[in-house]
C-alpha positions as CSV (number, residue, x, y, z in Angstrom):
1,M,-10.5,-105.3,212.7
2,V,-9.7,-108.7,213.2
3,G,-11.9,-110.1,216.1
4,P,-11.3,-112.4,218.6
5,D,-13.1,-115.4,217.1
6,G,-11.4,-114.9,213.9
7,S,-14.4,-112.4,211.6
8,V,-13.5,-109.5,210.0
9,D,-14.8,-106.4,209.8
10,P,-15.6,-104.8,206.3
11,V,-15.2,-101.4,207.4
12,E,-11.0,-100.9,207.6
13,P,-10.4,-97.2,207.4
14,S,-7.0,-97.4,206.5
15,D,-7.0,-100.1,204.0
16,A,-6.6,-97.5,201.1
17,A,-3.8,-95.1,202.5
18,M,-2.0,-98.4,203.8
19,A,-2.1,-100.9,200.4
20,A,1.5,-101.3,198.7
21,D,2.0,-100.5,195.0
22,N,2.9,-103.6,194.3
23,W,0.1,-105.8,196.2
24,A,-2.6,-107.6,194.5
25,A,-4.9,-110.0,196.6
26,P,-3.8,-113.6,195.5
27,D,-6.4,-115.5,193.5
28,V,-6.5,-118.7,195.5
29,G,-9.3,-120.2,193.8
30,T,-12.3,-123.0,194.6
31,P,-10.9,-124.1,198.1
32,V,-10.7,-127.5,199.2
33,E,-12.5,-127.7,202.2
34,A,-10.4,-129.5,205.3
35,G,-11.1,-132.3,206.8
36,S,-11.5,-132.9,210.0
37,P,-7.7,-133.0,212.4
38,G,-9.7,-135.3,215.0
39,A,-9.8,-134.9,218.8
40,V,-7.6,-131.7,220.3
41,D,-7.7,-128.8,222.7
42,I,-6.9,-126.3,220.5
43,T,-8.7,-125.4,216.6
44,F,-7.3,-123.2,214.2
45,T,-9.0,-122.4,211.5
46,V,-7.3,-120.8,208.3
47,Q,-9.3,-119.5,205.4
48,A,-7.4,-118.0,202.4
49,T,-10.5,-116.6,201.0
50,Q,-11.1,-114.4,203.5
51,G,-10.1,-111.3,204.9
52,A,-6.7,-110.8,202.3
53,R,-4.9,-107.7,202.9
54,P,-1.5,-106.5,202.4
55,I,0.9,-106.5,205.4
56,S,3.0,-103.2,205.5
57,P,6.2,-104.5,206.0
58,Y,7.6,-101.2,207.9
59,V,5.6,-103.3,211.0
60,Y,8.6,-105.1,211.7
61,G,10.7,-101.8,212.7
62,V,13.3,-101.1,215.4
63,N,14.9,-98.4,216.9
64,D,18.7,-99.7,216.8
65,G,19.6,-100.6,213.5
66,D,22.4,-103.2,214.5
67,Q,19.3,-105.5,214.3
68,A,17.8,-104.8,210.9
69,G,20.7,-106.7,209.1
70,P,20.8,-109.8,211.3
71,H,17.0,-110.2,211.7
72,H,15.9,-109.0,208.2
73,L,14.0,-105.9,208.9
74,P,12.7,-103.6,206.5
75,L,12.4,-100.1,208.8
76,V,14.5,-98.3,211.6
77,R,14.0,-95.7,213.7
78,S,16.4,-92.9,214.8
79,G,14.2,-91.3,217.7
80,G,13.5,-91.0,221.6
81,N,14.3,-87.9,223.7
82,R,17.8,-87.1,222.6
83,L,16.7,-85.7,219.1
84,T,14.5,-83.4,220.2
85,A,17.3,-80.7,221.0
86,F,19.5,-82.7,218.3
87,N,21.7,-80.1,215.8
88,W,22.1,-82.1,213.0
89,E,24.8,-79.3,211.9
90,N,27.4,-80.1,214.4
91,N,25.8,-83.9,215.9
92,A,25.3,-82.7,219.2
93,S,22.6,-83.4,221.4
94,N,21.0,-82.8,224.8
95,A,20.1,-85.7,227.1
96,G,17.2,-83.8,228.8
97,S,15.8,-85.3,232.1
98,D,17.2,-89.0,231.2
99,Y,20.5,-87.4,232.1
100,M,21.4,-83.7,233.2
101,F,20.0,-81.7,230.8
102,E,23.6,-81.9,229.3
103,N,24.6,-81.1,225.9
104,D,27.0,-83.7,224.7
105,D,28.4,-85.7,221.7
106,Y,26.2,-89.0,222.8
107,L,25.1,-89.6,219.6
108,C,28.4,-89.0,217.8
109,T,31.9,-89.3,218.4
110,G,35.0,-89.9,216.8
111,T,36.1,-88.5,213.1
112,G,34.0,-86.3,211.5
113,C,31.0,-85.9,214.2
114,D,31.4,-81.7,213.9
115,N,30.7,-82.1,210.4
116,P,27.2,-81.4,209.2
117,G,25.2,-84.2,208.8
118,T,27.6,-87.2,210.2
119,Y,25.6,-88.9,212.4
120,L,22.6,-88.8,209.9
121,K,25.2,-90.2,207.8
122,Q,25.5,-93.3,209.5
123,L,22.2,-94.0,210.4
124,I,20.9,-94.0,206.9
125,D,24.2,-95.6,205.8
126,Q,23.7,-98.4,208.0
127,A,19.8,-98.8,207.6
128,S,20.6,-98.9,203.6
129,A,23.3,-101.3,204.1
130,A,20.5,-104.0,205.3
131,S,17.7,-103.0,202.7
132,A,15.9,-101.0,205.1
133,A,13.8,-97.5,205.3
134,M,14.9,-94.8,207.8
135,V,12.5,-93.0,210.0
136,L,14.5,-89.4,211.1
137,T,13.2,-87.4,213.9
138,V,12.7,-83.7,213.0
139,P,13.1,-81.3,215.9
140,I,10.1,-78.8,215.7
141,V,10.8,-77.0,219.6
142,D,12.7,-73.4,219.1
143,Y,16.5,-74.3,220.0
144,V,18.5,-77.1,219.3
145,S,22.1,-77.8,221.5
146,A,24.8,-75.8,220.1
147,D,27.7,-77.2,222.0
148,K,28.8,-80.5,223.6
149,S,30.4,-79.5,226.6
150,P,30.5,-78.0,229.4
151,G,28.7,-81.0,230.8
152,G,26.0,-80.4,233.5
153,D,22.7,-78.9,233.3
154,V,22.7,-76.4,230.4
155,R,20.5,-74.3,232.7
156,N,23.5,-73.2,235.4
157,S,25.0,-71.6,232.3
158,G,23.8,-68.1,233.2
159,S,20.6,-66.6,232.4
160,N,21.0,-66.3,228.8
161,Y,22.2,-70.2,228.5
162,L,19.7,-70.4,225.8
163,S,21.4,-67.9,223.3
164,T,24.8,-69.2,224.3
165,R,24.3,-72.9,224.5
166,F,21.6,-73.4,221.8
167,K,20.8,-72.5,218.0
168,Q,17.5,-71.1,217.0
169,N,15.7,-74.2,215.5
170,K,13.8,-72.6,212.1
171,V,12.2,-73.4,209.1
172,K,14.1,-71.4,205.9
173,G,12.2,-71.7,203.7
174,S,14.5,-70.6,200.5
175,N,18.0,-70.2,199.5
176,L,18.8,-73.7,201.2
177,Q,22.4,-74.3,201.6
178,N,24.6,-77.4,201.5
179,P,27.1,-77.7,203.2
180,P,25.0,-75.3,205.7
181,N,26.3,-72.1,207.4
182,T,27.4,-73.5,210.6
183,T,28.8,-70.5,211.9
184,D,25.4,-68.5,212.5
185,A,23.1,-68.6,215.1
186,F,20.3,-71.0,213.4
187,V,19.9,-74.6,212.0
188,Y,16.9,-75.4,210.2
189,Q,15.2,-78.3,209.6
190,D,14.5,-78.0,205.4
191,E,17.9,-77.7,205.4
192,M,18.5,-81.3,206.7
193,V,15.8,-82.3,204.1
194,N,17.7,-81.1,201.4
195,W,21.2,-82.4,202.6
196,V,19.3,-85.9,203.3
197,A,17.8,-85.7,199.3
198,Q,21.3,-84.5,197.7
199,T,23.7,-86.6,200.1
200,E,22.1,-89.7,200.6
201,P,19.4,-89.7,197.4
202,H,19.6,-93.9,197.3
203,A,17.9,-94.2,200.6
204,T,14.5,-94.3,201.6
205,V,13.5,-92.4,204.0
206,L,10.4,-91.4,206.3
207,Y,10.2,-88.4,208.8
208,Q,9.1,-87.7,212.3
209,L,8.1,-84.2,214.1
210,D,9.8,-84.7,217.2
211,N,9.2,-87.0,219.9
212,E,6.9,-87.0,222.8
213,P,5.8,-83.3,222.8
214,D,3.3,-84.0,225.5
215,L,6.0,-84.1,227.8
216,W,8.8,-81.5,226.2
217,S,7.7,-79.5,229.6
218,S,9.2,-82.3,231.7
219,T,11.6,-84.1,229.7
220,H,13.3,-81.3,228.1
221,A,12.1,-78.3,230.4
222,E,15.8,-76.6,229.1
223,V,14.2,-76.1,225.9
224,H,10.2,-76.1,226.3
225,P,9.9,-75.5,230.1
226,N,5.7,-75.1,229.8
227,A,3.5,-77.8,229.0
228,V,2.5,-77.7,225.4
229,T,-0.9,-76.9,223.9
230,Y,-3.1,-78.1,221.1
231,A,-3.0,-75.0,219.2
232,E,0.8,-74.7,219.6
233,L,2.0,-78.3,218.6
234,L,-0.8,-78.0,215.7
235,Q,1.6,-74.9,214.1
236,R,4.7,-76.5,214.6
237,D,3.7,-79.7,213.0
238,V,2.5,-77.6,210.2
239,E,4.9,-75.3,209.9
240,F,7.6,-78.2,209.8
241,A,5.9,-80.7,207.8
242,K,5.0,-78.5,205.2
243,A,8.6,-77.6,204.8
244,V,9.6,-81.3,204.7
245,K,7.2,-81.6,201.9
246,T,8.4,-78.3,200.2
247,V,11.7,-80.0,199.4
248,T,10.8,-83.6,199.3
249,P,7.4,-83.7,198.1
250,S,7.0,-87.5,198.2
251,A,8.1,-87.7,201.8
252,V,5.9,-89.3,204.2
253,V,5.2,-87.5,207.3
254,L,4.5,-88.8,210.8
255,G,2.8,-86.8,213.7
256,P,2.1,-86.0,216.4
257,V,4.3,-88.5,218.4
258,N,2.5,-88.7,221.2
259,Y,3.9,-90.7,224.2
260,G,0.9,-92.5,225.8
261,W,-2.8,-92.5,227.0
262,Q,-2.9,-89.4,228.5
263,G,-1.0,-87.9,225.6
264,F,-3.7,-89.4,223.2
265,V,-6.5,-88.4,225.2
266,N,-5.7,-84.6,226.3
267,L,-2.3,-83.7,225.3
268,Q,-1.1,-84.2,228.6
269,N,-4.0,-82.3,230.4
270,A,-3.3,-79.2,228.0
271,S,-4.6,-76.1,228.9
272,D,-7.2,-76.4,226.2
273,S,-8.0,-79.6,226.5
274,M,-11.1,-78.9,228.3
275,T,-11.9,-76.4,225.1
276,D,-11.4,-78.6,222.1
277,G,-11.6,-82.0,223.8
278,D,-10.1,-85.7,222.8
279,F,-6.6,-84.2,221.5
280,L,-6.1,-87.2,218.3
281,A,-10.0,-86.7,217.0
282,W,-9.5,-82.7,217.3
283,W,-5.8,-83.3,215.8
284,L,-6.9,-85.1,212.7
285,G,-10.0,-82.9,212.1
286,Q,-7.0,-79.8,212.2
287,M,-4.8,-82.3,209.8
288,K,-7.5,-82.4,207.1
289,S,-8.1,-79.1,207.2
290,A,-4.9,-78.1,206.5
291,A,-4.7,-80.8,203.9
292,T,-7.5,-79.2,202.5
293,S,-5.9,-75.8,202.7
294,W,-2.6,-76.8,200.8
295,G,-4.4,-79.0,198.5
296,K,-2.4,-82.3,199.9
297,P,-1.5,-84.3,202.6
298,V,0.3,-82.1,205.1
299,V,1.2,-85.2,207.2
300,D,0.6,-88.7,206.1
301,V,0.7,-91.0,209.6
302,M,-0.6,-90.1,212.9
303,D,1.6,-91.8,215.2
304,L,1.5,-92.4,218.6
305,H,4.0,-95.0,221.1
306,W,2.3,-97.4,222.9
307,Y,3.8,-98.9,226.7
308,S,2.1,-101.1,228.2
309,E,0.6,-100.2,231.2
310,V,-0.4,-103.2,232.6
311,G,0.4,-103.7,236.4
312,N,0.7,-100.1,236.9
313,G,-2.6,-99.2,239.3
314,G,-3.9,-102.2,238.5
315,S,-5.8,-104.8,240.4
316,G,-3.4,-106.1,243.2
317,K,-4.8,-109.6,242.7
318,G,-1.8,-111.9,243.0
319,P,2.0,-111.9,242.9
320,G,3.4,-109.6,240.8
321,Q,-0.2,-108.2,239.7
322,D,1.1,-104.8,240.4
323,C,4.5,-105.0,238.9
324,R,4.2,-103.0,235.3
325,I,5.3,-105.3,233.0
326,N,7.2,-102.9,230.9
327,T,9.8,-102.6,234.5
328,D,12.8,-104.6,234.1
329,P,13.8,-106.1,237.7
330,T,17.2,-106.2,236.6
331,T,18.0,-102.7,235.9
332,A,15.1,-100.4,238.1
333,T,15.8,-100.0,241.5
334,N,13.0,-99.9,244.9
335,L,11.3,-102.3,243.6
336,P,8.5,-104.2,245.7
337,A,9.6,-107.5,246.8
338,D,7.0,-108.9,245.2
339,C,8.1,-107.9,242.0
340,T,10.8,-110.0,242.1
341,T,10.2,-113.2,243.2
342,Q,9.8,-116.1,241.2
343,A,5.8,-116.4,242.0
344,G,5.9,-112.3,240.9
345,L,7.8,-112.8,237.7
346,A,5.6,-115.8,236.7
347,G,2.6,-113.4,237.6
348,E,3.8,-110.6,235.6
349,A,5.2,-112.8,232.5
350,A,1.1,-114.2,232.5
351,Q,-0.2,-110.6,232.4
352,R,2.9,-109.5,229.7
353,E,1.3,-112.6,227.0
354,Q,-1.9,-111.0,227.5
355,A,-1.3,-107.6,227.0
356,P,-1.4,-107.4,223.1
357,R,-5.4,-108.3,223.2
358,S,-5.7,-104.6,224.3
359,L,-4.9,-103.6,220.8
360,W,-7.7,-105.3,219.1
361,D,-9.8,-107.4,221.8
362,S,-13.4,-105.6,222.6
363,T,-13.8,-108.4,225.1
364,Y,-9.8,-108.2,227.4
365,V,-10.2,-105.4,230.0
366,E,-6.4,-105.1,231.1
367,N,-5.0,-105.3,234.9
368,S,-4.0,-101.4,234.6
369,W,-5.4,-97.9,235.3
370,I,-6.5,-97.2,231.7
371,P,-9.7,-99.3,231.6
372,G,-10.7,-97.6,235.1
373,S,-10.4,-94.4,233.1
374,M,-12.8,-95.2,230.6
375,G,-15.7,-96.8,232.7
376,N,-13.7,-100.0,233.2
377,K,-14.1,-100.9,229.3
378,A,-11.6,-102.6,226.9
379,I,-9.2,-100.2,225.3
380,D,-9.5,-102.2,221.8
381,L,-6.9,-99.5,220.8
382,I,-6.3,-100.3,217.1
383,P,-10.1,-100.4,216.5
384,L,-10.5,-97.1,218.2
385,M,-7.9,-95.5,216.9
386,Q,-8.8,-96.6,213.1
387,K,-12.2,-95.1,214.0
388,K,-10.9,-91.8,214.8
389,I,-8.8,-91.4,211.4
390,S,-12.0,-92.5,209.7
391,T,-13.7,-89.7,211.4
392,G,-11.5,-87.4,211.7
393,D,-8.9,-87.6,208.0
394,P,-9.3,-90.9,206.3
395,T,-6.5,-90.4,204.5
396,M,-4.3,-90.7,207.4
397,K,-2.5,-93.6,208.1
398,L,-1.5,-95.3,211.9
399,S,1.8,-96.6,212.9
400,F,3.3,-97.0,216.5
401,T,6.8,-96.2,216.3
402,E,7.7,-97.0,220.1
403,W,5.8,-99.8,221.7
404,N,7.5,-103.3,224.0
405,Y,6.3,-105.9,226.3
406,G,9.0,-106.3,228.2
407,G,10.6,-109.5,228.8
408,G,13.4,-109.1,226.4
409,S,15.2,-112.3,228.2
410,D,12.8,-115.1,228.4
411,I,10.2,-116.3,226.3
412,S,7.3,-114.9,227.7
413,G,9.1,-111.5,225.5
414,S,8.9,-113.8,222.4
415,I,5.6,-114.4,223.0
416,A,3.8,-110.8,223.3
417,T,6.7,-109.6,220.6
418,A,5.0,-112.2,218.2
419,D,1.4,-111.6,219.0
420,T,2.0,-107.8,218.9
421,L,3.6,-108.5,215.1
422,G,0.6,-110.7,214.2
423,V,-1.8,-107.9,214.7
424,F,-0.2,-105.1,213.5
425,G,0.4,-107.1,210.4
426,A,-3.5,-108.5,210.3
427,N,-5.0,-105.2,210.8
428,G,-3.7,-102.3,208.8
429,V,-1.3,-101.0,211.0
430,Y,1.3,-98.8,208.4
431,L,4.3,-99.0,210.7
432,A,5.7,-99.8,213.7
433,S,9.2,-99.7,215.7
434,L,10.5,-101.7,218.8
435,F,12.2,-99.6,221.1
436,P,15.0,-101.8,223.1
437,I,13.9,-101.1,227.3
438,W,15.1,-104.6,228.8
439,H,19.0,-105.5,229.8
440,D,18.7,-108.4,226.9
441,E,16.5,-107.8,224.3
442,S,17.8,-111.1,222.9
443,F,14.3,-113.1,222.7
444,T,12.2,-110.3,221.8
445,Y,14.3,-110.2,218.7
446,A,13.9,-113.6,218.1
447,G,10.2,-112.9,218.2
448,F,10.7,-110.8,215.0
449,D,12.6,-113.9,213.1
450,A,8.9,-115.9,213.4
451,Y,7.6,-113.3,211.0
452,R,11.3,-112.3,209.2
453,N,13.7,-114.9,209.3
454,Y,12.4,-118.2,210.3
455,D,14.9,-120.0,208.8
456,G,17.4,-118.5,209.7
457,K,18.4,-117.8,206.0
458,G,15.7,-115.0,205.7
459,A,12.4,-116.8,204.8
460,A,9.5,-114.7,205.8
461,F,5.9,-114.1,206.5
462,G,3.8,-113.3,203.6
463,D,3.0,-109.4,202.5
464,T,-0.4,-110.8,202.1
465,S,-2.6,-111.4,205.6
466,I,-5.6,-113.8,205.5
467,A,-8.1,-115.0,207.8
468,A,-7.3,-117.4,210.9
469,A,-8.9,-117.7,214.3
470,T,-8.3,-119.5,217.3
471,T,-10.9,-121.8,219.9
472,D,-8.8,-120.2,222.6
473,V,-8.3,-116.6,222.4
474,P,-6.2,-116.4,226.0
475,D,-4.0,-119.5,225.5
476,S,-3.2,-119.1,221.9
477,S,-2.8,-117.1,219.1
478,V,-2.9,-117.3,215.3
479,Y,-1.8,-115.6,212.2
480,A,-1.6,-116.9,208.5
481,S,-0.5,-115.5,205.0
482,L,-0.2,-115.7,201.4
483,Q,2.3,-114.1,199.0
484,S,0.9,-112.3,196.5
485,A,3.3,-113.3,194.0
486,D,2.4,-117.0,194.8
487,A,-1.0,-118.2,196.0
488,S,0.0,-121.3,197.3
489,H,2.9,-120.2,199.9
490,L,1.1,-120.3,203.0
491,V,2.7,-119.4,206.3
492,I,1.2,-120.0,209.6
493,V,2.1,-118.5,213.1
494,V,0.6,-120.3,216.5
495,I,1.6,-119.3,220.0
496,N,1.0,-121.4,223.0
497,K,0.7,-118.9,226.1
498,A,-0.2,-122.1,228.5
499,T,2.1,-123.4,230.8
500,T,1.5,-126.8,228.8
501,T,1.9,-128.1,225.7
502,K,-1.3,-127.7,224.1
503,T,-2.5,-130.4,221.0
504,A,-3.5,-128.0,217.9
505,G,-5.7,-128.9,215.2
506,I,-4.7,-127.4,212.1
507,E,-8.0,-126.5,209.6
508,I,-6.9,-124.8,206.2
509,S,-9.3,-123.8,203.5
510,H,-7.3,-123.2,200.3
511,S,-7.4,-125.0,196.4
512,T,-3.7,-125.9,197.4
513,V,-4.0,-129.3,198.9
514,Y,-1.3,-129.2,201.0
515,T,0.0,-132.8,202.7
516,K,2.9,-131.6,204.7
517,A,4.4,-128.9,206.8
518,A,7.6,-127.9,208.1
519,V,7.8,-126.7,211.7
520,Y,10.1,-123.9,213.2
521,A,9.9,-123.0,217.3
522,L,10.8,-120.9,219.6
523,T,11.1,-121.9,223.3
524,Q,12.7,-121.0,226.4
525,G,14.8,-124.4,226.0
526,G,15.6,-123.8,222.5
527,G,17.1,-120.2,223.6
528,A,16.4,-116.8,221.6
529,K,16.4,-118.3,218.0
530,M,13.7,-120.5,215.9
531,V,14.4,-124.2,215.9
532,A,13.9,-126.5,212.7
533,G,11.6,-129.3,214.6
534,T,10.0,-132.9,212.9
535,G,8.3,-132.1,210.1
536,L,4.2,-132.5,210.0
537,T,1.5,-135.0,207.9
538,A,-1.6,-134.0,207.1
539,V,-4.1,-136.5,209.0
540,A,-6.7,-135.6,206.5
541,T,-7.4,-133.3,203.9
542,N,-5.7,-130.1,204.5
543,A,-6.0,-130.8,208.3
544,F,-2.8,-130.8,210.5
545,K,-2.2,-132.2,214.1
546,Y,0.6,-130.4,215.8
547,T,1.8,-130.4,219.5
548,M,2.6,-126.9,220.4
549,P,5.4,-126.6,223.5
550,A,4.5,-125.0,226.3
551,Q,5.0,-121.3,226.3
552,S,6.0,-121.6,222.6
553,V,5.9,-119.3,219.1
554,T,6.0,-121.8,216.5
555,V,6.2,-120.9,212.2
556,I,4.0,-123.9,210.5
557,V,5.1,-123.6,206.6
558,P,2.8,-126.2,204.7
559,S,3.4,-127.8,201.1
560,P,1.6,-130.1,198.9
């Protein structure tokens, strides 16, 4: 784990599972020690011979395939509440509590949308066109939508609505058909995986076991009105994961797809939580046992959703402090007046920019109800989850298939996004995909550009994270990378969270002597895009001085 002072914990439980086949630690040779940049506000130290580890390209994922091409993003996920009752045979789905518990054609309209796999093919082809992998959701509840009309709550269709408005969702096990039989009462998920393998053999497809099962009894009361238990979810996860891998043995399977903190801890107060204890610790142990019995991993990735609770049940110490940072004031209703004032919005933005520290910083106690539930301790989320994995099932990887800190229409969203992506890459997360929640996510996606398209021509952060530290954690962040195929290719991302300019000194320990550096900056005034700035000239051996704009994300690319 990369600590707040840049130190690296050598115990990294997910490294072996996460390392890419084509990654090798770059040989940087004997480093030349950096000179002094002189008097500065903040010092960033980059050390090429320390902390080298692969960055999984899948951390730069999104839940909106339209963004993959323009921003050069390598992964797209199809998920969310809509997919729990999705029928791949006719592309019908149910909105659940998001919209009237209605069966409809929301996901697929137009030519061919009554045919098997049409929506899936649209998704996969769009991702493949952008050279992106695809995460597909596998429904694991007992029923999926049978039709697309009439509108309204399906539960008003009679006491037998499950047999008239839905089809039974199952694993077939053998005699898989392509195309499937669309006239029977069943939809088989292993036939869906078989269809993908045969119809889209060119694509890289990963499979996710449903969506937020801890909330099924509220979000999808039409098909699962009772709260899920540990035992039930385990049974469903094992059954459907095995079905996926029986068809496609090399498939990567993600679960249990918990919605948030209470899901992680006790599966939203499941009835067997008092007996079985911490849910994720229990689930990991059960998955290890299942893998031992089956002879190979059943689920490969422990997948979570993370929407910061900052401002929700917080301290109320100032304007906007009790306004949740993920709540969009443009679209939300009945917000306290303090959430939409200029001072309130500024307070929310300041909290948003600090909130990613809960992913890694053991010294940071965020302004939400979660630390209080832990005895006022820091959340320290990634180290916490990696320790659970190390203890319960060391082969498991870690992912976050939904996350977003809000603020997509201003620079605070860029800062939180760029900071989070840096944390994911530096700390061994295998996969992550941002879920759009704001009325305008342009600044959010601009934050991705710092890592995937900083020059507007596809230039990207490297595939190897190296040690990088800042002397001012609250006001700044720094991430550094090399390219495994070119140890001299260094890319640095620096973030200024302060509302004033800061003079940064950048000290680089590397065998290459860098004399100049290109600069690309993202600011509120520059719009939602990286803008090339005036290059830097070294002020001493491998030392640069850079005046960071207030509230900015900057990519610095040194060269000899």
